[in-house]
PAZAPA-4460 file (N, C-alpha, C; in steps of 0.05 Angstrom, whole numbers, plus 32768, in hexadecimal, padded with zeros to 4 digits):
% residues 111
    n_x    n_y    n_z   ca_x   ca_y   ca_z    c_x    c_y    c_z   seq   type   mol
   7D9E   7F8A   7A8B   7DB3   7F86   7A9E   7DCE   7F82   7A90     1      M     A
   7DCF   7F82   7A7A   7DE7   7F7B   7A6C   7DFD   7F90   7A6D     2      G     A
   7DF7   7FA9   7A65   7E0C   7FBD   7A64   7E0E   7FCF   7A7C     3      F     A
   7DFD   7FCC   7A90   7DFC   7FDE   7AA7   7E12   7FD5   7ABB     4      K     A
   7E23   7FE7   7AC4   7E38   7FE0   7AD7   7E2C   7FE0   7AF3     5      K     A
   7E37   7FCF   7B04   7E30   7FCF   7B20   7E3A   7FE9   7B2E     6      E     A
   7E2B   7FF2   7B41   7E33   800A   7B4F   7E47   8003   7B65     7      F     A
   7E5D   8011   7B65   7E71   800D   7B7A   7E78   8028   7B85     8      R     A
   7E76   802A   7BA0   7E7C   8044   7BAD   7E9A   8049   7BAC     9      A     A
   7EA2   8060   7BA5   7EBE   8068   7BA4   7EC5   8074   7BBF    10      Q     A
   7EDD   806D   7BCA   7EE5   8079   7BE3   7EE9   8097   7BE0    11      P     A
   7EE0   80A6   7BF3   7EE1   80C3   7BF2   7EFC   80CB   7BFE    12      V     A
   7F0B   80DB   7BF0   7F24   80E6   7BFB   7F1D   80FF   7C0A    13      K     A
   7F22   80FD   7C24   7F1B   8114   7C36   7F31   8128   7C37    14      L     A
   7F2A   8140   7C3C   7F3D   8156   7C3B   7F4E   8158   7C54    15      G     A
   7F61   816B   7C54   7F74   816E   7C6A   7F66   8177   7C84    16      P     A
   7F50   8186   7C82   7F42   818F   7C99   7F36   8177   7CA8    17      Y     A
   7F2A   8165   7C99   7F1F   814E   7CA6   7F35   813D   7CB3    18      W     A
   7F4B   8139   7CA6   7F61   8129   7CB1   7F6C   8136   7CCB    19      R     A
   7F6E   8151   7CCB   7F77   815F   7CE3   7F64   815B   7CFA    20      A     A
   7F4A   815C   7CF4   7F36   8158   7D08   7F37   813C   7D14    21      E     A
   7F3B   8128   7D03   7F3D   810D   7D0C   7F56   8109   7D1E    22      E     A
   7F6C   8115   7D16   7F84   8113   7D26   7F80   8120   7D41    23      R     A
   7F73   8137   7D42   7F6E   8145   7D5B   7F5B   8134   7D6D    24      A     A
   7F47   8127   7D60   7F35   8117   7D70   7F43   80FF   7D7C    25      K     A
   7F55   80F2   7D6D   7F64   80DB   7D78   7F77   80E5   7D8E    26      R     A
   7F83   80FC   7D8B   7F94   8107   7D9F   7F85   810C   7DB9    27      R     A
   7F6D   8118   7DB6   7F5C   811D   7DCE   7F55   8103   7DDC    28      R     A
   7F4F   80EE   7DCC   7F48   80D5   7DD8   7F60   80C9   7DE7    29      Q     A
   7F78   80CB   7DDC   7F90   80C1   7DE9   7F95   80D0   7E03    30      R     A
   7F93   80EA   7E02   7F97   80FB   7E1A   7F82   80F4   7E2F    31      I     A
   7F6A   80F1   7E27   7F54   80EA   7E39   7F5A   80CF   7E46    32      S     A
   7F63   80BB   7E37   7F6A   80A1   7E42   7F80   80A3   7E56    33      F     A
   7F95   80B2   7E50   7FAB   80B5   7E62   7FA2   80C4   7E7C    34      V     A
   7F92   80D8   7E79   7F88   80E6   7E90   7F77   80D4   7EA2    35      A     A
   7F65   80C5   7E96   7F54   80B3   7EA6   7F65   809E   7EB4    36      R     A
   7F79   8093   7EA6   7F8A   807F   7EB2   7F9A   808A   7EC9    37      T     A
   7FA4   80A3   7EC5   7FB4   80B0   7EDA   7FA3   80B5   7EF3    38      S     A
   7F8A   80BF   7EEE   7F79   80C4   7F05   7F71   80AA   7F14    39      L     A
   7F6D   8095   7F05   7F68   807B   7F12   7F7F   8072   7F23    40      L     A
   7F97   8074   7F18   7FAF   806C   7F27   7FB2   807D   7F40    41      A     A
   7FAE   8097   7F3D   7FB0   80A9   7F54   7F9B   80A3   7F69    42      L     A
   7F83   809C   7F61   7F6E   8094   7F73   7F75   807B   7F83    43      G     A
   7F7F   8067   7F74   7F87   804E   7F81   7F9E   8053   7F95    44      I     A
   7FB1   8064   7F8D   7FC8   806A   7F9F   7FBD   8079   7FB8    45      F     A
   7FAB   808C   7FB4   7FA0   809B   7FCB   7F91   8089   7FDF    46      S     A
   7F81   8076   7FD4   7F73   8064   7FE6   7F87   8052   7FF5    47      V     A
   7F9C   804A   7FE7   7FB0   803A   7FF5   7FBE   804A   800B    48      G     A
   7FC4   8063   8006   7FD1   8074   801A   7FBE   8078   8032    49      M     A
   7FA5   807C   802D   7F92   8080   8043   7F8E   8066   8053    50      L     A
   7F8F   8050   8046   7F8A   8036   8054   7FA2   802C   8063    51      A     A
   7FB9   8038   805F   7FD2   802F   806C   7FD1   8036   808A    52      T     A
   7FD9   8023   809A   7FDB   8028   80B7   7FF7   8034   80BC    53      N     A
   7FF8   804E   80BD   8012   805C   80BF   8020   8057   80D9    54      W     A
   8011   8052   80EF   801F   804E   8109   802F   8034   8107    55      S     A
   8024   801F   80FA   8033   8006   80F7   804B   800A   80E5    56      A     A
   8048   801A   80D0   805F   801F   80BE   8075   802E   80CD    57      V     A
   806D   8042   80DD   8080   8052   80EC   8090   8042   8100    58      R     A
   8083   802D   810C   8091   801D   811F   80A7   800C   8112    59      E     A
   80A3   8004   80F9   80B6   7FF4   80EB   80CE   8005   80E0    60      R     A
   80CA   801F   80DD   80DF   802F   80D2   80F4   8035   80E8    61      L     A
   810E   8036   80E0   8122   803D   80F4   8120   805A   80FC    62      P     A
   8125   805E   8116   8124   8079   8121   813F   8086   811E    63      T     A
   8140   809E   8114   8159   80AC   8110   8155   80C9   8117    64      F     A
   8167   80D3   8128   8167   80EF   8130   8181   80FB   8127    65      Y     A
   8181   810F   8115   819B   811B   810C   81AB   8128   8122    66      P     A
   819D   8132   8136   81AB   813F   814D   819A   813C   8166    67      S     A
   81A5   8143   817C   8197   8142   8195   8180   8156   8196    68      C     A
   8183   816C   8189   816D   817F   8189   8154   8173   817B    69      S     A
   8158   8163   8166   8142   8156   815A   8135   8141   816D    70      W     A
   8146   8132   817B   813C   811E   818E   812D   812C   81A4    71      A     A
   8137   8142   81AE   8128   8151   81C3   810E   815C   81B8    72      R     A
   810E   8166   81A0   80F6   8170   8194   80E1   815B   8190    73      G     A
   80E9   8142   818B   80D7   812C   8188   80CE   8120   81A3    74      A     A
   80DB   812A   81B8   80D4   811F   81D3   80E1   8105   81D9    75      G     A
   80F6   80FE   81CB   8103   80E3   81CE   811B   80E4   81E0    76      A     A
   8125   80FC   81E7   813E   80FE   81F7   8137   80FA   8214    77      A     A
   8148   80EE   8224   8161   80E1   821D   815C   80C6   8211    78      P     A
   816F   80BD   81FF   816C   80A4   81F1   8180   8090   81FD    79      I     A
   8176   807A   8207   8188   8066   8213   8193   8053   81FE    80      L     A
   81AB   8048   8203   81B7   8035   81F1   81A5   801D   81ED    81      R     A
   81A0   8015   81D4   818E   7FFE   81CE   8172   8007   81C7    82      G     A
   816B   801F   81CC   8150   8029   81C5   8151   8035   81A9    83      S     A
   813B   8036   819B   813B   8041   8180   8144   805E   8180    84      P     A
   8155   8065   816D   815F   8080   816A   817A   8085   8177    85      G     A
   8184   8072   8187   819E   8075   8194   81B4   8072   817F    86      Y     A
   81C7   8085   8180   81DF   8083   816F   81F6   808C   8181    87      R     A
   820D   8081   817C   8225   8089   818B   822C   80A6   8187    88      A     A
   8226   80B1   816F   822C   80CD   816A   821C   80E0   817B    89      Q     A
   8205   80D7   8185   81F4   80E8   8196   81FC   80E6   81B4    90      L     A
   820C   80D1   81BA   8215   80CD   81D6   8230   80DA   81DA    91      D     A
   822F   80F2   81E5   8248   8102   81E7   825C   80F5   81FA    92      A     A
   8254   80EB   8211   8267   80E1   8224   826A   80C2   8224    93      D     A
   825B   80B4   8213   825E   8097   8210   8253   8087   8227    94      G     A
   8241   8092   8236   8236   8083   824D   821D   8073   8246    95      D     A
   8214   8073   822D   81FD   8064   8226   81E3   8074   8226    96      G     A
   81E5   808D   822C   81CD   809F   822C   81D3   80B5   8219    97      I     A
   81C4   80B5   8203   81C8   80CA   81EF   81B5   80E1   81F4    98      A     A
   81BD   80F9   81EC   81AC   8111   81EF   81A3   8116   820C    99      C     A
   81B7   8115   821D   81B0   811A   823A   81A8   8137   823D   100      E     A
   819A   813B   8253   8191   8157   8258   81AA   8169   825B   101      A     A
   81A7   8181   8252   81BD   8194   8254   81BE   819E   8270   102      I     A
   81D5   819B   827E   81D6   81A5   8299   81D5   81C3   829A   103      P     A
   81C4   81CE   82AB   81C2   81EB   82AD   81D9   81F4   82C0   104      Q     A
   81E5   820A   82B8   81FA   8214   82C9   81EF   8221   82E2   105      R     A
   81FD   821C   82F7   81F4   8228   8310   81F8   8245   8310   106      E     A
   81E5   8253   831A   81E7   8270   831B   81FB   8278   8330   107      R     A
   820A   828B   8329   821D   8296   833C   820F   82A9   834F   108      L     A
   8212   82A4   8368   8206   82B6   837B   821B   82C5   838A   109      T     A
   8215   82DE   838F   8229   82EE   839F   8226   82E6   83BC   110      D     A
   823D   82DE   83C8   823C   82D7   83E4   824B   82EB   83F4   111      S     A
***
């Protein structure tokens, strides 16, 4: 036992191919983590959107019609002063009724 040296393993210096493979593996793991996290967040968001009671949300939102044609298309015309969606810009004659029915012209008859 006197002159024999103890065995010590020497660290192996790995080549550039191995280092490139390790970098690629770590990159794939990071991308996989980001993808899984993103899908989880999207899933949670989707469940939240499905679980939302949209009729209650819609009731709390202010009603706005850019023009009377939009109000008529939504079936809200005529709009009375004080009701949702009424604006003075939609009330042409200022009588408190916005988007009144368009009066049809009387047909001229030959007499």
